DRENVODREN-30980 format. One record per residue (C-alpha): x, y, z; residue in three letters; residue number from 0. Coordinates in steps of 0.1 Angstrom, whole numbers. Each point is the difference from the previous one (the first is absolute). Example, Ala and Ser with C-alpha at 12.3 -4.5 7.8 and 13.67 -1.06 7.14 Angstrom:
+-------+-------+-------+---------+-----+
!    xx !    yy !    zz ! residuo ! num !
+-------+-------+-------+---------+-----+
!   123 !   -45 !    78 !     ALA !   0 !
!    14 !    34 !    -7 !     SER !   1 !
+-------+-------+-------+---------+-----+
END
This chain:
+-------+-------+-------+---------+-----+
!    xx !    yy !    zz ! residuo ! num !
+-------+-------+-------+---------+-----+
!   910 !   763 !   603 !     UNK !   0 !
!    25 !    25 !    -9 !     UNK !   1 !
!   -14 !    29 !    18 !     UNK !   2 !
!    -2 !   -21 !    32 !     UNK !   3 !
!    41 !   -11 !    -6 !     UNK !   4 !
!     5 !    39 !    -3 !     UNK !   5 !
!   -18 !     7 !    32 !     UNK !   6 !
!    20 !   -27 !    20 !     UNK !   7 !
!    32 !    15 !   -14 !     UNK !   8 !
!    -8 !    36 !    11 !     UNK !   9 !
!   -12 !   -14 !    35 !     UNK !  10 !
!    34 !   -19 !     4 !     UNK !  11 !
!    17 !    30 !    -8 !     UNK !  12 !
!   -20 !    23 !    24 !     UNK !  13 !
!     8 !   -27 !    26 !     UNK !  14 !
!    36 !    -2 !    -7 !     UNK !  15 !
!     0 !    37 !     2 !     UNK !  16 !
!   -19 !     3 !    31 !     UNK !  17 !
!    23 !   -25 !    16 !     UNK !  18 !
!    29 !    18 !   -10 !     UNK !  19 !
!    -5 !    33 !    22 !     UNK !  20 !
!    29 !    10 !    16 !     UNK !  21 !
!    -4 !     3 !    39 !     UNK !  22 !
!    23 !    15 !    26 !     UNK !  23 !
!    17 !   -31 !     8 !     UNK !  24 !
!    15 !     3 !   -37 !     UNK !  25 !
!    25 !    27 !     9 !     UNK !  26 !
!    36 !     1 !    14 !     UNK !  27 !
!    13 !    31 !    11 !     UNK !  28 !
!    28 !    14 !    26 !     UNK !  29 !
!    -1 !     8 !    37 !     UNK !  30 !
!    12 !    33 !    14 !     UNK !  31 !
!    32 !   -18 !     8 !     UNK !  32 !
!     2 !   -13 !   -37 !     UNK !  33 !
!    -9 !   -37 !     7 !     UNK !  34 !
!   -22 !   -17 !   -25 !     UNK !  35 !
!   -36 !    -6 !    12 !     UNK !  36 !
!   -24 !   -24 !   -19 !     UNK !  37 !
!   -35 !     9 !     7 !     UNK !  38 !
!    -8 !   -36 !    -9 !     UNK !  39 !
!    14 !    -5 !    38 !     UNK !  40 !
!   -35 !    18 !     8 !     UNK !  41 !
!   -25 !   -27 !   -13 !     UNK !  42 !
!   -26 !   -10 !    26 !     UNK !  43 !
!     8 !    36 !    19 !     UNK !  44 !
!   -23 !    31 !    -1 !     UNK !  45 !
!    21 !    28 !   -10 !     UNK !  46 !
!    -4 !    38 !     4 !     UNK !  47 !
!    25 !    20 !   -25 !     UNK !  48 !
!     4 !    36 !    14 !     UNK !  49 !
!    21 !    27 !   -18 !     UNK !  50 !
!    18 !    19 !    27 !     UNK !  51 !
!    21 !    34 !     6 !     UNK !  52 !
!    20 !    13 !    30 !     UNK !  53 !
!   -11 !    37 !    -5 !     UNK !  54 !
!   -37 !    -3 !    -5 !     UNK !  55 !
!   -29 !     9 !    24 !     UNK !  56 !
!    -9 !   -36 !     0 !     UNK !  57 !
!    32 !   -13 !     9 !     UNK !  58 !
!   -14 !    -7 !    36 !     UNK !  59 !
!   -19 !   -25 !   -18 !     UNK !  60 !
!    32 !   -24 !     4 !     UNK !  61 !
!   -10 !    -3 !    37 !     UNK !  62 !
!   -34 !   -16 !    -7 !     UNK !  63 !
!    12 !   -19 !   -30 !     UNK !  64 !
!    27 !   -16 !    22 !     UNK !  65 !
!   -25 !   -11 !    28 !     UNK !  66 !
!   -24 !   -14 !   -23 !     UNK !  67 !
!    31 !   -20 !   -19 !     UNK !  68 !
!    11 !   -13 !    33 !     UNK !  69 !
!   -35 !   -12 !    12 !     UNK !  70 !
!    -6 !   -17 !   -32 !     UNK !  71 !
!    33 !   -10 !   -14 !     UNK !  72 !
!    -4 !   -36 !    17 !     UNK !  73 !
!   -34 !    -2 !   -13 !     UNK !  74 !
!     5 !     1 !   -37 !     UNK !  75 !
!     2 !    37 !    -6 !     UNK !  76 !
!    30 !    22 !   -14 !     UNK !  77 !
!     7 !    34 !    -6 !     UNK !  78 !
!    22 !    13 !   -28 !     UNK !  79 !
!    13 !    36 !    -3 !     UNK !  80 !
!    11 !    19 !   -29 !     UNK !  81 !
!    20 !    30 !     8 !     UNK !  82 !
!   -10 !    23 !   -29 !     UNK !  83 !
!     9 !    37 !    -6 !     UNK !  84 !
!   -28 !     9 !   -25 !     UNK !  85 !
!   -16 !    27 !    20 !     UNK !  86 !
!    13 !    34 !    11 !     UNK !  87 !
!    36 !   -19 !     4 !     UNK !  88 !
!   -11 !   -15 !    34 !     UNK !  89 !
!    23 !   -27 !    -3 !     UNK !  90 !
!    35 !    13 !   -11 !     UNK !  91 !
!    21 !   -26 !    18 !     UNK !  92 !
!    19 !   -27 !   -12 !     UNK !  93 !
!    -9 !   -34 !     9 !     UNK !  94 !
!    25 !    -2 !    28 !     UNK !  95 !
!   -14 !    31 !    14 !     UNK !  96 !
!   -37 !   -13 !    -3 !     UNK !  97 !
!     9 !   -29 !    17 !     UNK !  98 !
!    17 !    17 !    29 !     UNK !  99 !
!   -31 !    24 !     4 !     UNK ! 100 !
!   -25 !   -26 !     1 !     UNK ! 101 !
!    20 !   -20 !    26 !     UNK ! 102 !
!     9 !    26 !    22 !     UNK ! 103 !
!   -32 !    19 !    -1 !     UNK ! 104 !
!   -27 !   -26 !    -6 !     UNK ! 105 !
!    17 !   -32 !    11 !     UNK ! 106 !
!   -12 !   -14 !   -34 !     UNK ! 107 !
!     7 !   -37 !    -6 !     UNK ! 108 !
!   -26 !    -7 !   -30 !     UNK ! 109 !
!    19 !    -6 !   -33 !     UNK ! 110 !
!    10 !    34 !   -16 !     UNK ! 111 !
!     9 !    -1 !   -38 !     UNK ! 112 !
!    23 !    18 !   -22 !     UNK ! 113 !
!    -9 !    40 !    -4 !     UNK ! 114 !
!   -25 !    -1 !   -32 !     UNK ! 115 !
!   -23 !    22 !   -19 !     UNK ! 116 !
!   -36 !    -8 !     4 !     UNK ! 117 !
!   -10 !    25 !   -27 !     UNK ! 118 !
!     7 !    15 !   -34 !     UNK ! 119 !
!    25 !   -11 !   -27 !     UNK ! 120 !
!    26 !   -20 !    22 !     UNK ! 121 !
!   -29 !   -17 !    20 !     UNK ! 122 !
!    13 !   -32 !    14 !     UNK ! 123 !
!   -16 !   -31 !   -14 !     UNK ! 124 !
!   -18 !    -9 !    34 !     UNK ! 125 !
!   -18 !    34 !     1 !     UNK ! 126 !
!   -10 !    -5 !   -39 !     UNK ! 127 !
!   -17 !   -33 !     8 !     UNK ! 128 !
!   -15 !    16 !    34 !     UNK ! 129 !
!   -14 !    30 !   -19 !     UNK ! 130 !
!   -11 !   -17 !   -34 !     UNK ! 131 !
!   -32 !   -20 !    -1 !     UNK ! 132 !
!    14 !   -17 !   -35 !     UNK ! 133 !
!    30 !   -12 !    21 !     UNK ! 134 !
!   -17 !    -9 !    32 !     UNK ! 135 !
!   -34 !   -11 !   -11 !     UNK ! 136 !
!   -19 !    18 !    28 !     UNK ! 137 !
!     5 !    39 !    -4 !     UNK ! 138 !
!    12 !    31 !   -13 !     UNK ! 139 !
!    14 !    22 !    27 !     UNK ! 140 !
!    26 !    33 !     5 !     UNK ! 141 !
!    23 !     3 !    27 !     UNK ! 142 !
!   -11 !    32 !    13 !     UNK ! 143 !
!    26 !     5 !    27 !     UNK ! 144 !
!    24 !   -16 !    25 !     UNK ! 145 !
!   -14 !   -29 !    24 !     UNK ! 146 !
!   -26 !   -12 !   -24 !     UNK ! 147 !
!    -5 !   -37 !     7 !     UNK ! 148 !
!    -9 !   -29 !   -24 !     UNK ! 149 !
!   -14 !   -33 !    13 !     UNK ! 150 !
!    11 !   -33 !   -18 !     UNK ! 151 !
!   -16 !   -31 !     9 !     UNK ! 152 !
!    16 !   -35 !     8 !     UNK ! 153 !
!    -3 !    -9 !   -36 !     UNK ! 154 !
!    20 !    30 !   -11 !     UNK ! 155 !
!   -30 !    20 !   -12 !     UNK ! 156 !
!    -8 !    36 !     6 !     UNK ! 157 !
!   -32 !     6 !    21 !     UNK ! 158 !
!     2 !    35 !    10 !     UNK ! 159 !
!    15 !    33 !     4 !     UNK ! 160 !
!     0 !    23 !    32 !     UNK ! 161 !
!     5 !    36 !    -6 !     UNK ! 162 !
!    31 !    18 !    20 !     UNK ! 163 !
!   -18 !    14 !    26 !     UNK ! 164 !
!   -21 !   -32 !     9 !     UNK ! 165 !
!    15 !   -20 !    28 !     UNK ! 166 !
!    18 !   -32 !    -6 !     UNK ! 167 !
!   -14 !   -15 !    32 !     UNK ! 168 !
!   -39 !     8 !    -7 !     UNK ! 169 !
!   -28 !   -23 !     6 !     UNK ! 170 !
!    -4 !    -9 !   -36 !     UNK ! 171 !
!    38 !    -9 !    -3 !     UNK ! 172 !
!    -1 !   -19 !    34 !     UNK ! 173 !
!   -30 !   -20 !   -12 !     UNK ! 174 !
!    14 !    -7 !   -32 !     UNK ! 175 !
!    33 !   -12 !    16 !     UNK ! 176 !
!   -19 !   -21 !    23 !     UNK ! 177 !
!   -22 !   -15 !   -27 !     UNK ! 178 !
!   -32 !    15 !    14 !     UNK ! 179 !
!    -8 !    21 !   -32 !     UNK ! 180 !
!    18 !    -6 !   -32 !     UNK ! 181 !
!   -19 !    30 !   -19 !     UNK ! 182 !
!    18 !    31 !     1 !     UNK ! 183 !
+-------+-------+-------+---------+-----+
END
């Protein structure tokens, strides 16, 4: 009887721990303009998180990412951009300069967040969650370069990662957004 009671207690503790797993929706951050942005406002939407840079060979991806956002923003999909200067000083600008660059050169309308660090000792908490299995419950990963993309489901759970050179509008991403294939 005592062994059964101990087993039940451990099962309850494990259940509480699993249910307490942090989701993407638990974060509150700042936008490029300094406004508060509560990720819980994205509940029920699929999200692509991408670290961006203005002076990178991958910078032209803004065009396809913006087109993807415009096509699916009214169908439960959102892109969240995080400017970062972690790779060869390719995002040296201020938040104001980044906002102007994005608008003037690519007509970016998807939400852009405060410039952050995506790796290292000063890694932003969102990126710590995205890259550590112990925090996201799905996988460990490393941000390898600018324009790496993380995919978050409607429940705020990490479901996949696209490497920097992978197209945001690839068939597998389109199928995921449209609900045709949820395996990434």
